[in-house]
C-alpha positions in Angstrom: -2.0 6.4 -27.5 -4.1 7.6 -24.6 -6.9 5.5 -23.3 -9.5 7.7 -21.6 -12.4 6.6 -19.4 -15.1 8.7 -17.9 -14.6 7.4 -14.4 -11.1 5.8 -14.5 -9.0 8.7 -15.8 -6.3 7.4 -18.1 -4.4 4.1 -18.3 -1.1 3.0 -19.7 -0.8 -0.3 -21.6 1.7 -2.7 -20.0 4.3 -4.0 -22.4 4.1 -7.5 -23.8 6.3 -9.8 -21.7 7.9 -13.1 -22.6 6.4 -16.1 -20.8 9.6 -16.6 -18.8 9.5 -13.0 -17.5 6.0 -13.7 -16.1 7.0 -16.8 -14.3 6.7 -17.0 -10.5 10.0 -16.8 -8.7 9.5 -20.2 -7.1 9.2 -21.7 -10.6 12.8 -20.9 -11.2 14.4 -21.7 -7.8 18.3 -21.7 -7.8 18.5 -25.5 -7.5 16.4 -26.1 -10.7 18.0 -26.9 -14.0 18.1 -23.9 -16.4 15.9 -24.0 -19.4 17.4 -25.2 -22.6 19.1 -22.4 -24.5 19.6 -20.2 -21.4 23.0 -19.1 -20.1 23.6 -18.8 -16.4 24.5 -15.2 -15.4 28.2 -14.8 -14.6 30.1 -12.2 -12.6 30.1 -9.7 -15.5 26.3 -10.1 -15.9 25.9 -9.5 -12.2 28.1 -6.4 -12.4 26.0 -5.0 -15.3 22.7 -5.8 -13.5 23.9 -4.1 -10.3 25.1 -1.0 -12.1 21.9 -0.6 -14.0 19.8 -1.1 -10.9 21.6 1.9 -9.4 21.2 3.9 -12.6 19.2 2.5 -15.5 20.4 5.4 -17.9 24.1 4.7 -17.4 25.8 4.5 -20.8 27.1 1.3 -22.5 30.5 3.1 -22.5 30.5 3.5 -18.8 29.3 -0.1 -18.3 32.1 -1.3 -20.6 34.7 0.6 -18.6 33.4 -0.8 -15.3 33.3 -4.4 -16.6 36.5 -4.3 -18.6 34.8 -5.4 -21.8 33.9 -3.8 -25.1 30.8 -1.7 -25.7 29.6 -4.3 -28.3 30.0 -7.0 -25.6 27.9 -4.9 -23.2 25.2 -4.5 -25.9 25.2 -8.3 -26.6 24.9 -9.1 -22.9 22.1 -6.6 -22.3 20.1 -8.0 -25.2 20.5 -11.5 -23.7 19.6 -10.4 -20.2 16.5 -8.6 -21.4 15.4 -11.3 -23.8 15.6 -13.9 -20.9 13.8 -11.6 -18.5 16.6 -11.3 -16.0 16.6 -7.5 -16.6 13.8 -5.2 -17.4 14.0 -1.5 -18.3 10.7 0.3 -17.5 9.2 3.1 -15.5 7.5 3.0 -12.1 4.3 4.9 -11.2 3.6 6.1 -7.7 0.1 5.0 -6.8 -0.7 7.8 -4.4 0.5 10.5 -6.9 -1.5 8.7 -9.6 -4.7 9.4 -7.5 -5.4 6.2 -5.5 -6.7 6.9 -1.9 -6.7 3.3 -0.7 -4.3 0.3 -0.9 -6.4 -2.7 0.2 -5.0 -6.0 1.4 -7.4 -8.9 1.4 -6.9 -12.5 2.7 -9.4 -15.2 1.8 -10.4 -18.6 3.0 -12.1 -20.6 0.3 -14.9 -23.1 0.4 -16.2 -25.4 -2.3 -13.9 -24.1 -5.1 -10.1 -24.7 -5.5 -8.1 -21.7 -4.3 -6.6 -21.1 -7.7 -10.1 -20.7 -9.2 -11.0 -18.2 -6.5 -7.7 -16.3 -7.0 -8.2 -16.2 -10.8 -11.7 -14.7 -10.4 -10.4 -12.1 -7.9 -7.5 -11.3 -10.3 -10.0 -10.4 -13.0 -11.4 -7.5 -11.0 -10.2 -4.2 -12.6 -8.8 -2.8 -9.4 -6.8 -5.9 -8.5 -3.0 -5.4 -8.7 -2.0 -8.8 -7.3 -3.7 -12.2 -6.5 -2.0 -15.4 -5.4 -2.7 -18.7 -3.9 -0.9 -18.8 -0.5 -0.2 -21.4 2.1 -1.1 -21.0 5.7 -4.2 -19.7 7.7 -5.7 -18.3 4.5 -5.9 -19.7 0.9 -5.8 -16.6 -1.3 -4.1 -13.2 -1.0 -4.9 -10.1 -3.0 -3.9 -6.5 -3.3 -6.2 -3.7 -4.6 -5.7 -0.1 -5.6 -8.9 1.9 -5.0 -9.4 5.5 -6.0 -12.0 6.7 -3.5 -14.5 5.8 -0.8 -17.3 4.9 -3.2 -15.0 2.5 -5.1 -13.9 1.0 -1.8 -17.5 0.4 -0.8 -18.1 -1.2 -4.1 -15.1 -3.5 -3.8 -15.7 -4.7 -0.3 -19.5 -5.0 -0.2 -20.3 -5.8 -3.8 -17.4 -7.2 -5.9 -15.7 -9.4 -3.3 -19.0 -10.7 -1.9 -19.9 -11.8 -5.4 -16.8 -14.0 -5.9 -17.8 -17.6 -5.9 -16.0 -19.9 -3.5 -15.1 -17.3 -0.9 -15.9 -18.6 2.6 -14.3 -15.8 4.7 -12.3 -12.6 4.0 -10.1 -10.4 6.2 -9.7 -6.8 4.9 -6.8 -4.5 5.9 -6.9 -0.9 4.8 -3.5 0.8 4.5 -3.0 4.2 6.2 0.7 4.3 5.3 2.7 2.5 2.7 6.3 2.3 1.7 8.3 0.3 -0.9 12.0 -0.2 -0.2 14.8 0.4 -2.7 14.9 -3.4 -3.2 11.2 -3.5 -3.7 11.5 -1.0 -6.5 14.1 -3.3 -8.1 12.0 -6.4 -7.7 10.4 -7.6 -10.9 7.6 -10.2 -10.9 4.8 -10.0 -13.5 1.8 -12.1 -14.3 -1.4 -11.2 -16.2 -0.4 -7.6 -15.7 -3.4 -5.1 -15.7 -3.3 -1.7 -17.3 -1.4 0.9 -15.3 -4.2 3.2 -14.1 -4.0 6.9 -13.3 -7.5 7.8 -12.0 -6.7 11.3 -10.7 -3.1 12.4 -10.9 -2.0 14.9 -8.3 -0.3 17.0 -11.0 -1.7 18.2 -14.3 -0.9 15.7 -17.1 -1.8 15.9 -20.8 -1.8 13.5 -23.6 1.9 14.1 -24.3 2.8 13.3 -20.7 0.8 10.0 -21.0 2.5 9.1 -24.3 6.0 9.7 -22.7 5.1 7.6 -19.7 3.8 4.9 -22.1 7.2 5.0 -23.9 9.1 4.8 -20.7 7.1 1.9 -19.2 7.8 0.0 -22.5 11.5 0.8 -22.5 13.1 3.3 -20.1 16.5 2.8 -21.7 15.6 4.3 -25.0 17.0 7.8 -25.5 15.0 11.0 -25.2 15.8 11.6 -28.8 14.2 8.3 -29.8 11.0 9.1 -27.8 10.9 12.7 -29.2 11.2 11.4 -32.8 8.4 8.8 -32.3 6.1 11.5 -30.8 7.0 14.3 -33.2 8.2 16.7 -30.5 11.5 18.3 -29.6 14.0 16.3 -27.5 14.2 19.2 -25.0 10.4 18.9 -24.5 10.7 15.2 -23.7 13.6 15.8 -21.3 11.7 18.6 -19.5 8.5 16.5 -19.2 10.5 13.5 -17.8 12.1 15.7 -15.2 8.8 17.2 -14.2 7.1 13.8 -13.9 10.1 12.5 -11.8 10.3 15.6 -9.5 6.5 15.3 -8.9 7.0 11.7 -7.8 4.6 10.4 -10.4 6.8 8.5 -12.9 10.5 7.4 -12.5 12.6 5.4 -14.9 14.0 2.2 -13.5 15.9 -1.0 -14.2 14.4 -4.1 -12.5 15.7 -7.6 -12.1 13.9 -10.9 -11.5 14.5 -12.3 -8.0 17.1 -14.9 -8.8 19.3 -12.3 -10.5 18.9 -10.1 -7.4 19.8 -12.9 -5.0 16.3 -12.9 -3.6 15.8 -16.5 -4.4 12.5 -18.3 -4.7 10.2 -17.4 -1.9 7.9 -14.4 -1.6 5.7 -14.1 1.4 3.1 -11.8 3.0 3.4 -11.3 6.7 0.6 -9.8 8.8 1.6 -8.5 12.2 -0.2 -7.4 15.3 1.9 -4.9 17.3 2.0 -2.5 20.2 1.1 0.7 18.3 3.1 2.8 20.7 6.2 1.2 19.2 5.0 1.7 15.6 7.8 4.1 14.6 10.5 1.7 15.9 8.8 -1.3 14.2 8.5 0.6 10.9 12.2 1.7 10.9 13.3 -1.8 11.8 11.2 -3.6 9.2 12.2 -1.2 6.4 15.9 -1.7 7.3 15.6 -5.5 6.8 17.2 -6.8 3.6 14.2 -9.1 3.1 11.5 -6.4 3.1 10.2 -5.1 -0.2 6.8 -3.6 0.9 5.5 -2.2 4.2 2.1 -1.0 5.2 0.5 0.3 8.4 -3.1 -1.0 8.3 -6.5 -0.8 9.9 -8.3 -4.1 10.1 -7.3 -7.6 11.1 -3.6 -6.7 11.2 -1.7 -3.6 12.4 1.2 -3.9 9.9 1.5 -5.9 6.7 4.8 -6.5 4.9 6.0 -8.4 1.8 9.3 -10.1 2.2 11.6 -12.4 0.1 13.8 -15.3 1.1 16.2 -17.7 -0.4 14.0 -20.7 0.5 11.5 -21.9 3.1 14.2 -22.4 5.7 15.4 -18.9 5.2 11.9 -17.5 5.4 11.4 -19.3 8.8 14.7 -17.7 10.0 13.7 -14.2 8.9 10.2 -14.4 10.5 11.3 -16.1 13.8 14.6 -14.5 14.5 14.4 -11.1 12.8 10.7 -10.1 12.8 9.3 -11.6 15.9 12.3 -10.3 18.0 11.4 -6.7 17.2 10.3 -4.8 20.2 6.5 -4.3 20.1 5.7 -7.1 17.7 3.0 -9.3 19.3 2.1 -11.9 16.6 2.9 -12.8 13.0 0.9 -14.6 10.4 3.0 -15.7 7.4 1.5 -16.6 4.0 4.1 -17.8 1.4 2.9 -17.2 -2.2 2.6 -20.5 -3.9 0.9 -19.6 -7.3 0.7 -16.0 -8.5 -2.2 -15.5 -10.9 -1.9 -11.7 -11.2 0.9 -9.3 -10.3 1.7 -5.8 -11.5 5.3 -4.7 -11.1 4.7 -1.1 -12.2 2.7 0.5 -9.4 5.0 1.4 -6.4 5.7 4.1 -3.9 8.5 6.4 -5.1 8.9 8.5 -2.0 
């Protein structure tokens, strides 16, 4: 079903997620005892996860051959992995192709209210894609997708200034963004907002939106199943999926939560000041780091902002001090580990 708004284009409903899927990675650090009834992933599970991250449409028969188990055993394992939230089959939407002009990064210092209350209020804004309590020079971090200059003005000068408890805010506007392959495999979700498409750069109709809705809900379902549910030919679904993918708007994906990926329990935002004459070298070096999941060139308080993952706080310190600060042209870094995520959408990425 298509949801249409006069000013907001169309939106796709996020699927309902089990509570454990929406947990913050730090809540399930590797040294914590597994929940009752859960089974620790073994080497076969890890092989299945890795294979599906490479190609989420690979068949159960191919997975069975690769793992040396039966197809029914593959089916059983996949049901368990998806039920426990270790593995998610979905579709990713490219925010630029969807019609957003601005990716906004905001860091807040709070005053009389607890940071979690401020983060919760910020997370309720319609254009907020992520909000978290962080530790460091700031108290709250938030990411926003904004469709045009008027909406940017409204966000910065009206909406954020009306949030109670904000003492100070630093705004960074992204002029270039990139999500790494690992970033497109990284699944973290909490209080997920609708997936908005304010002004897609390609023509889309209600059938395209319905297909994207089906894929976001379960990208592993067959084209035949989608066609049957929508009352159209399977060939029509296949051709539409190919068009959406080739246009860079919507791409099917398998995603895994950070522990299954070996990303461990720490997610952090790092703001950098740099020598802009070295920006190309800095960009290539940061995107080549295993820890990097998101990269942005920004105008504002920082020159570059990245999101990274680490096994633990010690590993985070090692990455920042030895790998990031040593890059030629990096002047300063400001690291904000996410301590309590109140909103996070896993569906909006960069696909190019």
